[in-house]
C-alpha positions as CSV (number, residue, x, y, z in Angstrom):
1,M,129.1,96.7,75.6
2,K,131.3,99.3,74.2
3,R,129.4,99.3,70.8
4,T,126.1,99.7,72.6
5,S,127.5,102.7,74.5
6,Y,128.5,104.4,71.2
7,V,125.0,103.9,69.8
8,L,123.3,105.4,72.9
9,S,125.7,108.3,72.8
10,A,124.9,109.0,69.2
11,V,121.1,109.0,69.9
12,I,121.5,111.4,72.9
13,I,123.6,113.8,70.8
14,A,121.1,113.7,68.0
15,S,118.3,114.4,70.4
16,L,120.1,117.4,71.8
17,I,120.8,118.8,68.4
18,L,117.1,118.5,67.5
19,A,116.0,120.1,70.7
20,A,118.4,123.0,70.1
21,C,117.1,123.5,66.6
22,A,113.4,123.3,67.6
23,P,111.6,126.7,68.0
24,A,111.2,128.0,71.6
25,A,107.9,127.2,73.3
26,T,105.6,130.3,73.3
27,Q,104.7,131.4,76.8
28,A,101.0,132.1,77.3
29,P,100.3,135.8,77.7
30,A,99.9,136.9,81.3
31,G,96.2,137.7,82.2
32,P,95.1,141.0,83.7
33,E,96.0,141.8,87.3
34,T,92.9,141.6,89.5
35,V,91.9,144.3,92.0
36,K,88.9,144.3,94.2
37,I,86.3,146.8,95.3
38,Y,84.0,145.9,98.2
39,S,81.0,147.8,99.3
40,S,79.5,147.5,102.8
41,L,75.9,148.7,103.2
42,P,72.8,147.6,105.2
43,L,71.0,145.3,102.7
44,T,68.8,143.6,105.3
45,G,65.8,145.4,106.9
46,S,64.1,148.5,105.7
47,S,67.3,150.3,104.6
48,A,67.4,147.8,101.7
49,G,65.1,150.0,99.6
50,Q,67.7,152.7,99.7
51,T,70.9,150.7,99.7
52,T,69.9,148.3,96.9
53,T,69.8,151.3,94.6
54,I,73.3,152.2,95.7
55,V,74.5,148.8,94.8
56,N,72.7,149.0,91.4
57,A,74.4,152.4,90.8
58,I,77.9,151.0,91.6
59,N,77.2,148.2,89.1
60,L,76.0,150.7,86.5
61,A,79.2,152.7,86.9
62,L,81.3,149.6,86.4
63,E,79.3,148.6,83.4
64,Q,79.6,152.0,81.8
65,Q,83.2,153.0,82.7
66,T,85.0,149.7,82.2
67,Q,85.2,147.1,79.5
68,G,83.6,144.2,81.3
69,G,85.6,145.2,84.4
70,L,88.8,145.8,82.4
71,V,90.7,149.1,82.5
72,C,94.2,150.2,81.6
73,N,93.9,148.7,78.2
74,G,93.0,145.3,79.7
75,A,95.9,145.2,82.1
76,I,93.7,145.6,85.2
77,K,90.5,143.7,86.0
78,I,88.2,145.2,88.6
79,E,86.0,142.8,90.6
80,Y,83.2,144.0,92.8
81,E,81.6,142.4,95.8
82,S,78.7,143.8,97.7
83,L,78.6,143.0,101.5
84,D,75.7,143.4,103.9
85,D,76.5,145.1,107.2
86,A,73.0,144.6,108.6
87,T,71.4,141.6,110.4
88,A,67.9,140.3,110.5
89,A,68.0,140.4,114.3
90,A,68.9,144.1,114.4
91,G,66.9,145.1,111.4
92,K,69.6,147.6,110.6
93,W,73.4,147.9,110.5
94,D,75.2,146.0,113.1
95,A,78.7,146.8,114.5
96,A,79.9,143.2,114.6
97,K,78.8,142.7,111.1
98,E,80.5,145.8,109.9
99,Q,83.7,144.7,111.7
100,E,83.4,141.3,109.9
101,N,83.1,143.0,106.5
102,A,86.0,145.3,107.1
103,N,88.2,142.4,108.2
104,K,87.1,140.4,105.1
105,A,88.2,143.2,102.9
106,V,91.5,143.5,104.7
107,A,92.1,139.7,104.4
108,D,91.7,139.8,100.6
109,P,95.0,140.7,99.0
110,N,93.3,142.1,96.0
111,T,91.3,144.8,97.9
112,V,92.1,148.3,96.9
113,V,88.8,150.3,97.6
114,Y,86.0,149.9,100.2
115,I,82.8,151.8,99.3
116,G,81.0,152.4,102.5
117,T,79.5,152.8,104.9
118,F,75.9,154.0,104.8
119,N,75.6,154.7,108.5
120,S,78.1,157.0,110.2
121,G,78.2,154.7,113.3
122,A,79.3,151.8,111.0
123,A,82.1,154.0,109.6
124,R,83.5,154.5,113.1
125,V,83.9,150.7,113.3
126,S,85.5,150.1,109.9
127,I,87.7,153.2,109.3
128,P,90.4,152.2,111.8
129,I,90.5,148.6,110.6
130,L,90.9,149.7,106.9
131,N,93.3,152.5,107.9
132,Q,95.8,150.0,109.4
133,A,95.7,148.1,106.2
134,G,96.1,151.2,104.0
135,I,92.8,150.7,102.1
136,V,90.9,153.8,101.0
137,M,87.3,154.2,101.9
138,I,84.8,156.2,99.8
139,S,81.4,156.8,101.5
140,P,78.3,157.6,99.5
141,A,76.3,158.5,102.6
142,N,78.1,159.2,105.9
143,T,77.5,162.7,107.2
144,A,78.7,162.7,110.8
145,D,81.2,165.6,111.3
146,D,83.6,163.8,113.6
147,L,84.6,161.3,110.9
148,T,86.7,164.0,109.2
149,A,86.7,167.1,111.5
150,G,87.1,167.8,115.2
151,A,89.5,167.2,118.0
152,D,88.9,163.4,118.3
153,T,89.2,162.6,114.6
154,A,92.8,161.2,114.9
155,K,91.5,158.1,116.8
156,Y,90.1,156.8,113.5
157,Y,93.4,156.9,111.8
158,P,95.9,154.9,113.8
159,N,98.6,154.7,111.1
160,G,98.6,158.5,110.9
161,T,97.5,158.7,107.2
162,R,94.0,159.5,106.3
163,N,92.2,156.8,104.3
164,Y,88.6,158.0,104.5
165,T,86.7,160.1,102.0
166,R,83.0,160.9,101.3
167,V,81.2,162.4,98.3
168,V,78.4,163.8,100.4
169,A,78.4,166.9,102.5
170,R,78.6,166.5,106.3
171,D,76.1,167.3,109.0
172,E,77.4,170.8,109.7
173,F,75.9,171.9,106.4
174,Q,72.7,169.8,106.6
175,G,71.8,170.9,110.1
176,A,72.4,174.6,109.2
177,F,70.2,174.2,106.1
178,A,67.4,172.5,108.1
179,A,67.3,175.3,110.6
180,K,67.2,178.0,107.9
181,W,64.4,176.0,106.2
182,A,62.4,175.7,109.4
183,A,62.5,179.4,109.8
184,K,61.5,180.0,106.1
185,L,58.5,177.7,106.7
186,G,57.4,180.0,109.5
187,A,58.4,178.1,112.5
188,K,59.2,179.9,115.7
189,N,59.2,177.3,118.4
190,V,60.9,173.9,117.7
191,Y,61.2,170.6,119.6
192,I,64.2,168.6,118.8
193,L,64.5,164.8,119.0
194,D,67.3,162.4,118.0
195,D,67.8,158.6,118.0
196,T,70.9,158.9,120.2
197,E,73.1,157.4,117.4
198,I,76.2,159.1,116.1
199,Y,74.6,160.3,113.0
200,G,71.2,161.2,114.4
201,K,72.5,163.1,117.5
202,G,75.1,164.8,115.4
203,V,72.8,166.3,112.8
204,A,70.3,167.2,115.6
205,D,73.1,169.0,117.4
206,Q,73.9,171.0,114.3
207,F,70.3,171.9,113.8
208,E,70.1,173.1,117.4
209,K,73.4,175.0,117.0
210,N,71.8,177.1,114.2
211,T,68.4,177.7,115.8
212,A,69.1,181.1,117.5
213,A,70.7,182.6,114.4
214,N,67.5,181.8,112.5
215,G,65.1,183.2,115.1
216,L,64.1,179.7,116.4
217,T,63.4,178.9,120.1
218,V,64.1,175.4,121.3
219,V,61.2,174.4,123.6
220,G,62.5,170.8,124.2
221,R,65.1,168.3,123.4
222,D,65.0,164.5,123.9
223,G,66.7,161.3,122.7
224,I,64.4,158.4,121.9
225,D,64.8,154.6,122.3
226,G,64.7,153.3,118.8
227,K,63.3,150.0,120.1
228,A,60.5,151.4,122.2
229,A,57.0,150.0,121.7
230,D,55.5,153.4,121.5
231,Y,56.2,157.1,122.2
232,K,52.8,158.1,123.7
233,A,54.3,159.6,126.9
234,L,56.8,161.6,124.8
235,A,54.1,162.8,122.5
236,T,52.1,164.1,125.5
237,K,55.2,165.9,126.7
238,I,55.8,167.5,123.3
239,A,52.1,168.5,123.1
240,G,52.5,170.6,126.2
241,T,55.2,172.8,124.6
242,N,53.0,173.6,121.6
243,P,55.9,173.6,119.0
244,D,55.5,174.9,115.4
245,L,58.0,172.2,114.2
246,I,59.4,169.0,115.4
247,Y,62.9,168.1,114.2
248,Y,64.0,164.5,114.3
249,G,67.6,163.6,113.9
250,G,67.9,160.0,113.1
251,I,67.2,157.1,110.7
252,T,64.0,155.4,109.7
253,Q,65.2,152.1,111.3
254,N,65.1,153.6,114.8
255,N,61.3,153.6,114.8
256,A,60.8,157.0,113.1
257,G,57.5,155.9,111.6
258,Q,56.1,154.9,115.0
259,L,57.3,158.1,116.5
260,L,55.4,160.2,113.9
261,K,52.3,158.0,114.3
262,D,52.2,158.7,118.1
263,I,52.9,162.4,117.6
264,R,49.9,162.7,115.3
265,A,47.7,160.5,117.4
266,A,48.3,163.0,120.3
267,G,46.7,165.7,118.2
268,I,50.0,167.5,117.4
269,T,49.8,169.2,114.0
270,A,53.2,170.8,114.1
271,M,55.4,170.4,111.0
272,F,57.8,167.5,111.1
273,M,61.3,167.6,109.6
274,G,64.1,165.1,109.4
275,P,67.5,164.7,107.6
276,D,68.5,162.2,104.9
277,G,68.1,159.4,107.4
278,I,64.4,159.3,106.8
279,L,64.5,160.3,103.1
280,E,63.5,156.9,101.8
281,S,60.3,155.1,100.9
282,A,60.7,152.9,104.0
283,F,59.9,155.9,106.3
284,I,56.6,156.6,104.4
285,E,55.7,152.9,104.6
286,A,56.5,152.8,108.3
287,A,54.5,155.9,109.2
288,G,51.7,155.4,106.6
289,A,51.3,157.5,103.6
290,D,48.5,159.7,105.1
291,I,50.4,160.4,108.3
292,A,53.7,161.0,106.4
293,E,52.1,163.5,104.1
294,G,53.7,166.9,104.3
295,V,56.8,165.7,106.2
296,Y,60.0,167.6,105.2
297,G,63.4,166.1,104.6
298,T,66.8,167.4,103.8
299,V,69.7,165.8,101.8
300,A,73.0,166.9,100.3
301,G,72.7,167.7,96.6
302,S,71.2,169.9,94.0
303,P,67.8,169.8,92.4
304,R,67.7,167.2,89.7
305,A,67.0,169.9,87.1
306,K,70.3,171.6,88.0
307,L,72.5,168.6,87.8
308,P,75.1,168.5,85.0
309,E,74.5,166.4,81.9
310,A,76.3,163.4,83.5
311,G,73.8,163.6,86.4
312,Q,70.8,163.8,84.1
313,K,72.2,160.8,82.2
314,F,72.6,158.8,85.4
315,Y,68.9,159.1,86.2
316,T,67.8,158.2,82.7
317,D,70.2,155.3,82.4
318,Y,69.3,154.0,85.9
319,K,65.6,154.0,85.2
320,A,66.1,152.3,81.8
321,K,68.2,149.6,83.2
322,F,66.4,148.8,86.5
323,N,62.9,150.0,85.6
324,S,62.6,152.0,88.8
325,E,63.5,155.4,90.2
326,P,66.8,155.5,92.2
327,E,66.4,156.6,95.8
328,A,68.2,159.6,97.2
329,Y,71.7,158.1,97.7
330,A,72.0,156.1,94.5
331,I,73.7,158.9,92.6
332,Y,76.2,159.1,95.5
333,G,76.9,155.4,95.0
334,F,77.5,156.0,91.3
335,E,79.8,158.9,92.1
336,S,81.8,156.9,94.7
337,A,82.3,154.1,92.2
338,S,83.3,156.6,89.5
339,V,86.0,158.0,91.7
340,A,87.3,154.5,92.5
341,I,87.4,153.5,88.8
342,K,89.2,156.7,87.9
343,A,91.8,156.2,90.6
344,I,92.4,152.6,89.6
345,S,92.6,153.6,86.0
346,T,95.2,156.3,86.8
347,V,97.5,154.0,88.8
348,C,97.1,151.0,86.6
349,K,98.6,148.5,89.1
350,K,97.6,146.8,92.3
351,D,99.1,149.3,94.6
352,K,96.9,150.2,97.6
353,A,99.0,153.2,98.6
354,A,99.0,154.7,95.1
355,I,95.3,154.2,94.7
356,L,94.6,155.8,98.1
357,Q,96.7,158.8,97.1
358,A,94.9,159.0,93.7
359,V,91.5,159.1,95.4
360,F,92.6,161.8,97.9
361,T,94.1,164.0,95.2
362,T,90.8,164.0,93.3
363,K,90.5,167.5,92.0
364,D,87.9,169.1,89.6
365,F,86.2,165.8,89.1
366,N,83.6,166.0,86.5
367,G,81.0,163.6,87.7
368,A,77.3,163.1,88.0
369,L,77.1,165.5,90.9
370,G,79.0,168.3,89.1
371,T,82.6,169.4,89.3
372,W,84.1,169.0,92.7
373,S,87.3,168.1,94.7
374,F,88.2,166.4,97.9
375,D,89.9,168.6,100.5
376,A,92.8,167.5,102.7
377,N,90.4,165.8,105.2
378,G,88.6,163.8,102.6
379,D,85.5,165.9,102.5
380,T,83.9,167.0,99.2
381,N,83.7,170.8,98.5
382,L,80.1,170.4,97.2
383,Y,78.0,171.8,100.0
384,A,74.7,172.3,98.2
385,M,71.6,171.0,100.1
386,L,68.2,169.9,98.9
387,G,64.8,170.0,100.5
388,N,62.2,167.4,99.9
389,V,58.6,166.9,101.0
390,V,56.2,163.9,101.1
391,K,53.5,164.4,98.6
392,S,50.9,161.7,97.7
393,G,52.9,159.0,99.3
394,K,56.2,159.8,97.7
395,W,59.2,162.0,98.4
396,E,59.5,164.9,96.0
397,E,61.8,167.9,95.6
398,A,60.3,170.8,97.5
399,P,59.2,173.8,95.4
400,A,61.9,176.5,95.2
401,D,59.7,179.1,96.7
402,I,59.5,177.4,100.1
403,L,63.3,176.8,100.3
404,P,65.7,179.1,102.1
């Protein structure tokens, strides 16, 4: 037994010596750290024509500004997931669906940026949820003033630190521009309608606020039911006031097409103007091309011809890749994604707080929209507005000589 023990001991010692002399095992290199960008937009219903181009633009920015999603010399991998905040039942954005989307983003430990929302009412739902999680939001389309300015704004930011930004000018500027434009078009008496939602009523309020200063007289103001079968009684009421222009604050999805049909059926020939909420092909389709002809629409931005080289390139690249023209807010989706990519590439780690700070401190950003900065409230300092008109069944930029 003793001899066997000596032999076994010798074998063990030899094995230990060989192990000590063997080269150390090479550890596999760590892969890139993953961060996540979510977008939340209404992709079901008639908004899809507009919002699909925003999603396309986000993907285009990621394709052009990363190496297959990699940034920071391959140390960070950006993943992107598009969420739908609309339902088939509603035919537009839905509060419960937006809440679900925001909670999904919060539950994902890789989430660092939330691009959204499209509708200002949806932003009211998701801002507080994402704020408590410290996740930065970048909206390509929200324009309601109260999201960033006003006495009640603090309720959206329960943790006391702002997390919401937007690359589009708010309603204060759009409403003022619309009133000036109405006056330039020769209107004297105006009838104001809104769809009673946060965005629609807000922009209509701003239009009304600027009427007197532009020599306009308000002859009526009503909110509409976006689910009504028709607006014949309202059209009769409007006809009795003989307005020169009817201003509608709201979105296509709240029956704007039917509203215009009934107004024209009542024999009212007054000019019709709306904000960016109707600046989509879906509005023309809903009203009918003949009825929508000559309708005026406003949107934040500069004429395409005056955009910087990056903006011109966006339109060229988008059309080449998707074989279609981007709708009005696609370029804002591209800009939102560009800001997010820049912030992530600056921080170079999965740090929500640092990325939020990097977004908020965006200054002199040279993007597709021009050179701009966020202010302390998260608003862009680009306030340029653009006028559009329906011509031959399509939205076109209005001629410079009819703009204010």
